[in-house]
NUZAVEX-650258 format. One record per residue: x negated, y, z of N, C-alpha, C, O in turn; residue in one letter. Coordinates in steps of 0.05 Angstrom, whole numbers, plus 5000, padded with zeros to 4 digits. Layout:
N
XYZXYZXYZXYZA/...
% end
This chain:
141
521237267013518937177029519936947046521736977062M/518736717043519536487059517636437083515436557083I/518536287102516936227125516236467141514036487153N/517936667142517436917156519436957178521836887175A/518537077200520337177221521037457212519237617206F/523537517211524437787202526137917224527837787236I/525538167228527038327247527038617238525538687220T/528638787250528639067243528039247267528539167290T/526839477262526239677282527039947271526440007247K/528340107286529040377278526840577287525840557309T/526040747269524140957275525541167293527441297284V/524641187317525941357337524341617340522041637331R/525541817353524242067358521542027372519642167366F/521541837391519041787407516741687390514441697398E/517341587366515341477348514141687329512141637316H/515341927329514742127308513042357318512942427341C/511642477298510142727302512042957297514342907290D/511143207301513043437297514243457269516243587266P/513043327249514143337222516343127218517543117196A/516842967238518942757236517942507222519542337214G/515242477220514042237208512942067230512042167251L/513041807226512041627246509041677251507541707231I/508241707276505441747283504141477282504941287296F/502041447266500941177260500440987283500840747280Y/499541077307499140887329501740747337501740527349P/504040867331506640747338507140487323508640317332R/505840457299506140207285505039977301506039747301Y/502940027317501739817334503739747356504039517363F/504939947367506939907388509339747377510239547390Q/510339817354512539677341511739387334513339207337L/509339357324508539087316508338907341508838667339S/507439017364507438857388510238777396510738547405H/512138957393514938887398515938667380517338487388Q/515038667354515738457335514538187345515937987343V/512138197355510837947365512437847389512937597391I/513238017407514837927430517537817421518437617432E/518737947401521337847390520937567378522537387381D/518637537363518037287350517737057371518836837367W/516337117393516036917413518736827424519236597428F/520437027430523036957442524936837422526036627427K/525336977399527436897381526536697359528136537349D/523936707352522936527332521636277343521836057330G/520336297366518936067378520335947402519735727411L/522336097412523835997435522336007462522835857480G/520436197464518836227488518536527495517336677480H/519736597517519636877525516736957531515336827546S/515937187520513337297525512937347555510837297566H/515037457567514937517595514537267612513037267631A/516037057605515736797620512836697617511636607637D/511736707593509036607589507036767607505436647621L/507237027606505337197621505837187651503937137666V/508237237660508837257688508936987703507736957724V/510436797691510836547705508736327699507736187717N/507936307673506036097665503136197666501336037663Q/502836457669500136577670498536527645496136467646R/499936547622498636517596498836797582500936897577I/496436907576496337157562495937107532495036897524G/496637307517496337287488495237557478496537697462I/492737627486491637877478490837887449490237687436P/490738127438489738177411486738207413485738357429T/485338057396482438077395481338207370479038277368V/483038227350482238367325484838477312486838337311H/484538717300486838827286485739007263483839147266V/487138987240486639147217489339257208491339117208E/489339507199491839627190491539787165489439917161A/493539777148493639947124496340097126498439977128S/496140357124498540527125498940627097497440787086F/501140537084501440567055503440777047503240887024L/505240847064507241057058508441157084508441007104A/509341397084510541517108513241397115514841337097A/513641367141516241287151517441517166515941667180S/520041557164521241797175523241727198524241497200R/523741927214525641907236528341787226529441867206L/529241587241531741437237531741247214533841117209E/529541207200529440997180529440727194528440707217E/530540527181530440257192528240107177528340077153I/526340007192524139857180524739557183525439467205L/524439417161524639117163521839007166520139057149E/521438867188518938747194518938457187520838307192Y/516738367175516338077170513737997184511838147183T/513837767196511437657210511037377199512837217198L/508537327191507737057182505136987195503437157201Q/504736727199502236617209500436567185501136407167V/498036697184496136647163494336417169493536267151E/493536397194491736177203492336107231492736277249K/492435847236492935737263490535587272489935367262L/489035707291486635577302487235417327489635357333G/485235337342485535187367486835367388488735277401N/485735607391486835787411487736057399489036217413S/487136107374487736357361489736327339490036117327S/491036557333493036567311492536827296492537047308V/492236807270492037047253494737097241495836927228K/495737347247498437427238498237627216496437797215L/500237627198500637837178503337957185505337817183N/503338217191505838357199506138587179504338747176I/508438597166508938807147511538957154513538837163E/511539217150513839387154514739497127513139617113A/517239457120518339547094520739727100522139697120H/521239917082523740067082524640067053523240167035H/527139977048528239957021526239827002525739916980N/525139597011523139436995520539576990518939476974N/520039807002517439946999515739867023516539917046E/513339757018511539697040510439947052509240117038L/510839977078509940217092507340167108505540337109R/507139937120504839877137504439577136506339417137C/501839497136501139217138499039187160497039327160Q/499539007178497638957200496738667200498438487199I/494238627200493038357204492038357232490438517240K/492938157248492338157276491737877285493037687277Q/489637847302488937597313489537607343488637777358V/491137407352491737387381490537127391490236937375I/489837117416488536887428490036807454490636977471V/490736557456491936457480489836437502487636337498F/490536547526488636557548489836487574492236557579S/488336357591489136297618488736557634486636677633Q/490836637649490636887664489936817693491536847711L/487436737697486336687723484936937732483137037718D/485637057755484437307763481337297765479937497762P/480337067770477437027772476036977746473637027742Q/477536857726476236777701478336757679479536547675D/478736977664480536977641478936847618476836947610V/480036627607478636497585480736387565483036337572K/479836347540481636237520482435947528481135817543S/484735877516485835607521487135507495487835677479M/487435247492488835147468491735247468492935277489P/492735297444495535367441497235127451496734907441I/499135167469500734947478502134807454503034947435P/502234547455503134387432505934467423506434487399D/507734517441510534587434510634847419512134877399E/508935037427508835297414507435267386508335387367I/505335117385503935067360505834947339505835037316R/507434757347509334627329511234837318511834837294T/512235007335514135217326512735417308513935517288Q/510235487314508735677297508335577269508235737250M/508135317266507735207239510035267220509635267196Q/512335327231514735397215514335667202515835737183N/512435827211511936097201509336127186508436347180F/508135897179505635907163506136027136508035957122L/504436217128504636347102503836147080501636027081R/505536117061505035947038504536117013506336277006I/502236097001501636256978502736126953502436226931E/
% end
């Protein structure tokens, strides 16, 4: 898979139900961690710096998920993140979790850049420097 940000996450005890299988909402938690890793390591912009210092939020406005196979305690999931669509203020992401080349979960997620003004939170254009970096992760069919 080209043009993808790739990272790994270990399925921990905290992610699992009593049967030792990942509890499906934890995929959303892990995918958010992947997005934060992508901002820092793939785009060169700390998520914390954007939110805390620059007052730029990146909330999720739409999410779809397919859970395709069970993941178990201590398995290592390889996550890939690609940009499917780059809008003015929004980004549609495709995030997949694999174990031994088996697709376990696929998440389609739309995030929107927003000004974090306490009086008026509203969308804003993606900063040019970040947009340029995001283009490196555009999904090519």
